[in-house]
Every structure is written in C-alpha cells, then in structure tokens.
DSSP file (Angstrom, degrees, kcal/mol; ACC not computed):
  #  RESIDUE AA STRUCTURE BP1 BP2  ACC     N-H-->O    O-->H-N    N-H-->O    O-->H-N    TCO  KAPPA ALPHA  PHI   PSI    X-CA   Y-CA   Z-CA
    1    1 A X              0   0    0      0, 0.0     2,-0.5     0, 0.0     0, 0.0   0.000 360.0 360.0 360.0 105.2  114.2  207.6   56.7
    2    2 A X        -     0   0    0      2,-0.0     2,-0.4     0, 0.0     0, 0.0  -0.959 360.0-148.9-118.8 135.7  115.2  204.9   59.0
    3    3 A X        -     0   0    0     -2,-0.5     2,-1.1     1,-0.0     3,-0.1  -0.789  19.7-123.5-103.1 144.2  113.5  201.6   59.1
    4    4 A X        +     0   0    0     -2,-0.4    -2,-0.0     1,-0.2    -1,-0.0  -0.741  43.1 158.1 -88.8  99.6  113.2  199.5   62.3
    5    5 A X        +     0   0    0     -2,-1.1     2,-0.3     2,-0.1    -1,-0.2   0.473  37.1 108.2-100.2  -4.2  114.8  196.2   61.3
    6    6 A X        -     0   0    0     -3,-0.1     2,-0.4     1,-0.0    -2,-0.0  -0.567  59.7-146.4 -79.6 134.4  115.6  195.1   64.8
    7    7 A X        -     0   0    0     -2,-0.3    -2,-0.1     1,-0.0    -1,-0.0  -0.860  20.4-114.0-103.0 136.2  113.5  192.2   66.1
    8    8 A X     >  -     0   0    0     -2,-0.4     4,-2.0     1,-0.1     3,-0.3  -0.321  24.8-118.6 -65.6 149.3  112.6  192.1   69.8
    9    9 A X  H  > S+     0   0    0      1,-0.2     4,-1.9     2,-0.2     5,-0.2   0.863 112.9  54.7 -59.3 -37.6  114.2  189.1   71.7
   10   10 A X  H  > S+     0   0    0      1,-0.2     4,-2.1     2,-0.2    -1,-0.2   0.905 108.3  47.2 -63.8 -40.6  110.8  187.7   72.6
   11   11 A X  H  > S+     0   0    0     -3,-0.3     4,-2.5     1,-0.2    -1,-0.2   0.874 108.7  56.1 -67.4 -37.5  109.7  187.6   68.9
   12   12 A X  H  X S+     0   0    0     -4,-2.0     4,-2.2     2,-0.2    -1,-0.2   0.897 108.2  47.5 -62.8 -40.4  113.0  186.0   67.9
   13   13 A X  H  X S+     0   0    0     -4,-1.9     4,-2.5     2,-0.2    -2,-0.2   0.925 111.8  50.0 -70.0 -42.0  112.4  183.1   70.4
   14   14 A X  H  X S+     0   0    0     -4,-2.1     4,-2.3     1,-0.2    -2,-0.2   0.909 110.4  50.7 -58.8 -41.5  108.8  182.6   69.2
   15   15 A X  H  X S+     0   0    0     -4,-2.5     4,-2.3     2,-0.2    -1,-0.2   0.914 110.0  49.0 -63.0 -43.1  110.0  182.5   65.7
   16   16 A X  H  X S+     0   0    0     -4,-2.2     4,-2.3     1,-0.2    -1,-0.2   0.903 112.0  48.6 -63.1 -39.8  112.6  179.9   66.4
   17   17 A X  H  X S+     0   0    0     -4,-2.5     4,-2.2     2,-0.2    -1,-0.2   0.889 111.0  50.8 -67.1 -36.8  110.1  177.7   68.3
   18   18 A X  H  X S+     0   0    0     -4,-2.3     4,-2.5     2,-0.2    -2,-0.2   0.900 110.6  48.2 -65.0 -42.1  107.7  178.0   65.4
   19   19 A X  H  X S+     0   0    0     -4,-2.3     4,-2.5     2,-0.2    -2,-0.2   0.909 112.9  48.8 -66.9 -42.1  110.3  177.0   62.8
   20   20 A X  H  X S+     0   0    0     -4,-2.3     4,-2.6    -5,-0.2    -2,-0.2   0.921 111.0  50.8 -63.2 -43.4  111.3  174.0   65.0
   21   21 A X  H  X S+     0   0    0     -4,-2.2     4,-2.3     2,-0.2    -2,-0.2   0.914 111.8  46.7 -60.4 -46.6  107.7  173.0   65.4
   22   22 A X  H  X S+     0   0    0     -4,-2.5     4,-2.4     2,-0.2    -1,-0.2   0.931 112.9  49.0 -61.4 -45.1  107.1  173.1   61.7
   23   23 A X  H  X S+     0   0    0     -4,-2.5     4,-2.4     1,-0.2    -2,-0.2   0.912 111.1  50.9 -59.3 -42.9  110.2  171.2   61.0
   24   24 A X  H  X S+     0   0    0     -4,-2.6     4,-2.5     2,-0.2    -1,-0.2   0.907 110.3  48.7 -61.6 -43.2  109.2  168.6   63.6
   25   25 A X  H  X S+     0   0    0     -4,-2.3     4,-2.5     1,-0.2    -1,-0.2   0.890 111.3  50.7 -66.1 -37.9  105.7  168.2   62.1
   26   26 A X  H  X S+     0   0    0     -4,-2.4     4,-2.1     2,-0.2    -2,-0.2   0.926 111.3  47.6 -64.3 -44.2  107.2  167.7   58.6
   27   27 A X  H  X S+     0   0    0     -4,-2.4     4,-2.4     2,-0.2    -2,-0.2   0.915 112.4  48.7 -63.1 -45.3  109.7  165.1   59.8
   28   28 A X  H  X S+     0   0    0     -4,-2.5     4,-2.3     1,-0.2     5,-0.2   0.923 112.6  47.9 -65.4 -43.1  107.0  163.2   61.7
   29   29 A X  H  X S+     0   0    0     -4,-2.5     4,-2.1     1,-0.2    -1,-0.2   0.884 110.8  51.3 -63.9 -36.7  104.7  163.2   58.7
   30   30 A X  H  X S+     0   0    0     -4,-2.1     4,-2.3     2,-0.2    -2,-0.2   0.896 111.1  47.8 -65.2 -42.6  107.5  162.1   56.4
   31   31 A X  H  X S+     0   0    0     -4,-2.4     4,-1.9     2,-0.2    -2,-0.2   0.899 112.0  50.3 -70.1 -38.7  108.4  159.2   58.7
   32   32 A X  H  <>S+     0   0    0     -4,-2.3     5,-2.3     2,-0.2     4,-0.4   0.890 111.2  48.4 -64.5 -39.4  104.7  158.2   58.9
   33   33 A X  H ><5S+     0   0    0     -4,-2.1     3,-1.2     1,-0.2    -2,-0.2   0.922 111.3  49.8 -66.6 -41.8  104.3  158.3   55.2
   34   34 A X  H 3<5S+     0   0    0     -4,-2.3    -2,-0.2     1,-0.3    -1,-0.2   0.834 107.2  54.9 -64.5 -33.4  107.5  156.2   54.7
   35   35 A X  T 3<5S-     0   0    0     -4,-1.9    -1,-0.3    -5,-0.2    -2,-0.2   0.554 118.0-113.5 -77.9  -8.5  106.2  153.6   57.2
   36   36 A X  T X 5 +     0   0    0     -3,-1.2     3,-1.0    -4,-0.4    -3,-0.2   0.748  69.2 141.9  84.7  24.8  102.9  153.3   55.1
   37   37 A X  T 3 < +     0   0    0     -5,-2.3    -4,-0.2     1,-0.2     4,-0.1   0.797  65.8  56.6 -67.4 -29.2  100.5  154.8   57.7
   38   38 A X  T 3  S+     0   0    0     -6,-0.4     2,-0.3    -5,-0.2    -1,-0.2   0.330 103.3  52.1 -95.8  10.7   98.5  156.6   55.1
   39   39 A X  S <  S-     0   0    0     -3,-1.0     2,-0.2    -6,-0.1     0, 0.0  -0.985  88.3 -99.4-142.1 157.0   97.5  153.7   52.9
   40   40 A X        -     0   0    0     -2,-0.3     3,-0.1     1,-0.1    -2,-0.1  -0.457  25.4-171.7 -75.7 142.0   95.9  150.3   53.4
   41   41 A X  S    S+     0   0    0      1,-0.2     2,-0.5    -2,-0.2    -1,-0.1   0.672  71.0  54.2-103.3 -26.9   98.3  147.3   53.6
   42   42 A X  S    S-     0   0    0      2,-0.0    -1,-0.2     0, 0.0     2,-0.1  -0.937  84.4-124.4-115.5 129.8   95.7  144.5   53.7
   43   43 A X        -     0   0    0     -2,-0.5    -2,-0.0     1,-0.1     0, 0.0  -0.481  14.4-160.5 -72.5 143.9   93.0  144.2   51.0
   44   44 A X        +     0   0    0     -2,-0.1     2,-0.2    -4,-0.0    -1,-0.1   0.596  64.3  88.8 -98.4 -14.6   89.6  144.1   52.6
   45   45 A X        -     0   0    0      1,-0.1     3,-0.3     3,-0.0    -2,-0.0  -0.573  63.0-152.6 -85.8 154.5   87.7  142.5   49.6
   46   46 A X    >   +     0   0    0     -2,-0.2     3,-1.0     1,-0.2    -1,-0.1   0.103  63.4 109.7-111.1  18.6   87.6  138.7   49.4
   47   47 A X  T 3  S+     0   0    0      1,-0.2    -1,-0.2     3,-0.0    -2,-0.0   0.777  79.2  49.2 -72.0 -24.2   87.3  138.3   45.6
   48   48 A X  T 3  S+     0   0    0     -3,-0.3     2,-0.4     2,-0.1    -1,-0.2   0.459  84.6 111.4 -91.2  -0.8   90.9  136.9   45.3
   49   49 A X    <   -     0   0    0     -3,-1.0     2,-0.3     1,-0.0    -3,-0.0  -0.580  49.2-165.7 -79.4 125.9   90.5  134.3   48.0
   50   50 A X        -     0   0    0     -2,-0.4    -2,-0.1     1,-0.1    -3,-0.0  -0.745  28.9 -90.3-109.6 160.9   90.5  130.7   46.8
   51   51 A X        -     0   0    0     -2,-0.3    -1,-0.1     1,-0.1     2,-0.0  -0.264  47.1-104.0 -70.7 154.8   89.4  127.7   48.7
   52   52 A X        -     0   0    0      1,-0.1     2,-0.1     3,-0.0    -1,-0.1  -0.241  38.9 -98.7 -74.1 164.9   92.0  125.7   50.6
   53   53 A X        -     0   0    0      1,-0.1     2,-0.1     2,-0.0    -1,-0.1  -0.450  41.3 -95.3 -85.1 161.3   93.5  122.5   49.4
   54   54 A X        -     0   0    0     -2,-0.1    -1,-0.1     1,-0.1     3,-0.1  -0.448  22.6-158.1 -72.9 140.5   92.4  119.1   50.6
   55   55 A X    >   -     0   0    0      1,-0.3     3,-1.3    -2,-0.1     2,-0.1   0.403  26.3-150.6 -99.6   2.3   94.3  117.5   53.4
   56   56 A X  T 3   -     0   0    0      1,-0.2    -1,-0.3     2,-0.0     0, 0.0  -0.442  63.7 -21.7  69.7-136.9   93.2  114.0   52.6
   57   57 A X  T 3  S+     0   0    0     -2,-0.1    -1,-0.2    -3,-0.1     2,-0.1   0.072  96.9 135.1 -97.9  24.1   93.0  111.6   55.5
   58   58 A X    <   -     0   0    0     -3,-1.3     2,-0.5     1,-0.1    -3,-0.1  -0.401  60.1-114.8 -70.0 149.3   95.4  113.7   57.7
   59   59 A X        -     0   0    0     -2,-0.1     2,-0.4    -4,-0.0    -1,-0.1  -0.743  27.9-150.5 -85.2 126.7   94.3  114.2   61.3
   60   60 A X        -     0   0    0     -2,-0.5     2,-0.3     0, 0.0    -5,-0.0  -0.844  15.1-177.0-102.1 134.7   93.6  117.9   62.1
   61   61 A X        -     0   0    0     -2,-0.4     2,-0.1     0, 0.0    -2,-0.0  -0.933  31.6-100.6-126.8 152.4   94.2  119.2   65.6
   62   62 A X        -     0   0    0     -2,-0.3     2,-0.3     1,-0.1     0, 0.0  -0.441  37.7-115.6 -73.3 147.5   93.5  122.7   66.9
   63   63 A X        -     0   0    0     -2,-0.1     2,-0.4     2,-0.0    -1,-0.1  -0.589  28.5-164.5 -82.5 142.6   96.4  125.1   67.3
   64   64 A X        -     0   0    0     -2,-0.3     2,-0.5     2,-0.0     0, 0.0  -0.995  17.2-130.9-131.1 134.7   97.4  126.3   70.7
   65   65 A X        -     0   0    0     -2,-0.4     2,-0.5     2,-0.0    -2,-0.0  -0.730  23.6-169.1 -82.4 124.8   99.6  129.2   71.6
   66   66 A X        -     0   0    0     -2,-0.5     2,-0.6     2,-0.0    -2,-0.0  -0.982   7.7-154.3-118.5 122.5  102.4  128.3   74.0
   67   67 A X        -     0   0    0     -2,-0.5     2,-0.4     2,-0.0    -2,-0.0  -0.852  12.5-174.5-101.4 125.0  104.4  131.1   75.6
   68   68 A X        -     0   0    0     -2,-0.6     2,-0.2     2,-0.0    -2,-0.0  -0.952  28.8-116.4-115.8 129.9  107.9  130.1   76.7
   69   69 A X        -     0   0    0     -2,-0.4     2,-1.2     1,-0.1    -2,-0.0  -0.493  20.2-135.7 -68.5 140.0  110.1  132.5   78.6
   70   70 A X        +     0   0    0     -2,-0.2     2,-0.3     2,-0.0    -1,-0.1  -0.626  56.3 126.6 -93.1  72.2  113.2  133.5   76.7
   71   71 A X        -     0   0    0     -2,-1.2     2,-0.4     2,-0.0    -2,-0.0  -0.913  42.0-153.2-129.1 160.0  115.8  133.3   79.4
   72   72 A X        -     0   0    0     -2,-0.3     2,-0.4     2,-0.0    -2,-0.0  -0.968  10.3-140.0-128.9 145.0  119.1  131.5   79.9
   73   73 A X        -     0   0    0     -2,-0.4     2,-0.3     2,-0.0    -2,-0.0  -0.824  21.8-179.1-101.4 147.3  120.8  130.3   83.0
   74   74 A X        -     0   0    0     -2,-0.4     2,-0.4     2,-0.1     4,-0.0  -0.999  19.3-142.2-145.9 145.0  124.6  130.6   83.4
   75   75 A X        +     0   0    0     -2,-0.3     2,-0.3     2,-0.1    -2,-0.0  -0.888  67.1  20.4-105.4 134.9  127.1  129.7   86.1
   76   76 A X  S    S-     0   0    0     -2,-0.4     2,-0.2     2,-0.0    -2,-0.1  -0.769 100.9 -23.2 117.8-157.9  130.0  131.9   86.9
   77   77 A X        -     0   0    0     -2,-0.3     2,-0.6     1,-0.0    -2,-0.1  -0.581  61.3-108.9 -92.9 154.9  130.7  135.6   86.2
   78   78 A X        +     0   0    0     -2,-0.2     2,-0.3    -4,-0.0    -2,-0.0  -0.735  48.4 167.0 -84.8 120.8  129.1  137.7   83.5
   79   79 A X        -     0   0    0     -2,-0.6     2,-0.1     4,-0.0     4,-0.0  -0.931  38.9 -91.7-133.8 160.0  131.7  138.5   80.8
   80   80 A X        -     0   0    0     -2,-0.3     3,-0.2     1,-0.1     0, 0.0  -0.371  25.4-132.9 -66.7 147.2  131.6  140.0   77.3
   81   81 A X  S    S+     0   0    0      1,-0.3     2,-0.6    -2,-0.1    -1,-0.1   0.925  99.9  31.8 -67.2 -45.3  131.2  137.6   74.4
   82   82 A X  S    S-     0   0    0      2,-0.0     2,-0.3    -3,-0.0    -1,-0.3  -0.946  78.9-168.0-117.1 115.5  134.1  139.4   72.5
   83   83 A X              0   0    0     -2,-0.6    -4,-0.0    -3,-0.2    -2,-0.0  -0.765 360.0 360.0-102.3 149.2  136.8  140.9   74.7
   84   84 A X              0   0    0     -2,-0.3    -1,-0.1     0, 0.0    -2,-0.0   0.460 360.0 360.0 -78.6 360.0  139.4  143.2   73.4
C-alpha cells in the first residue's frame, strides 16, 4: 500500500499563488478596516445642528480661495541642509 503524496510542480505553484492571493486580500481588507472605510465618518442627520451665533455689526465678506505656488528661489549651489 503506497500512497501518492508527491504534488506535481504545477499544482504547487498554483497553491503558492492562491495562498499569496488570499493573504493579500486579507491584508488589504484589514488596512481598509483600520482606515475606517467600512463605517460612516460624518453624520447625515441634522438633529444636532444648532443655529450660528450673531456677528453683530461686523461686515461679512465672501470667502475666496487663492492658490499660491509653494516654491522657493535660491541662488548658488544645491547643498544638503545637514551635512555629515
């Protein structure tokens, strides 16, 4: 009575890929869960909203988004901030 315990090379590769795929899915789902993807972060009901406070005689102006490029100019050579 001999049992065939040898696994063909093709089946071993498929098994390794399947295990890696399952592990990858578990890790991705865990990261999504830790990031809060599966629950609401902002309440949709407005029951807890209260009226704003009075501003008195202050002048109100509309808000405007201004985009400013975040660049710096420098003269000379580029060097590391902290040199060894």
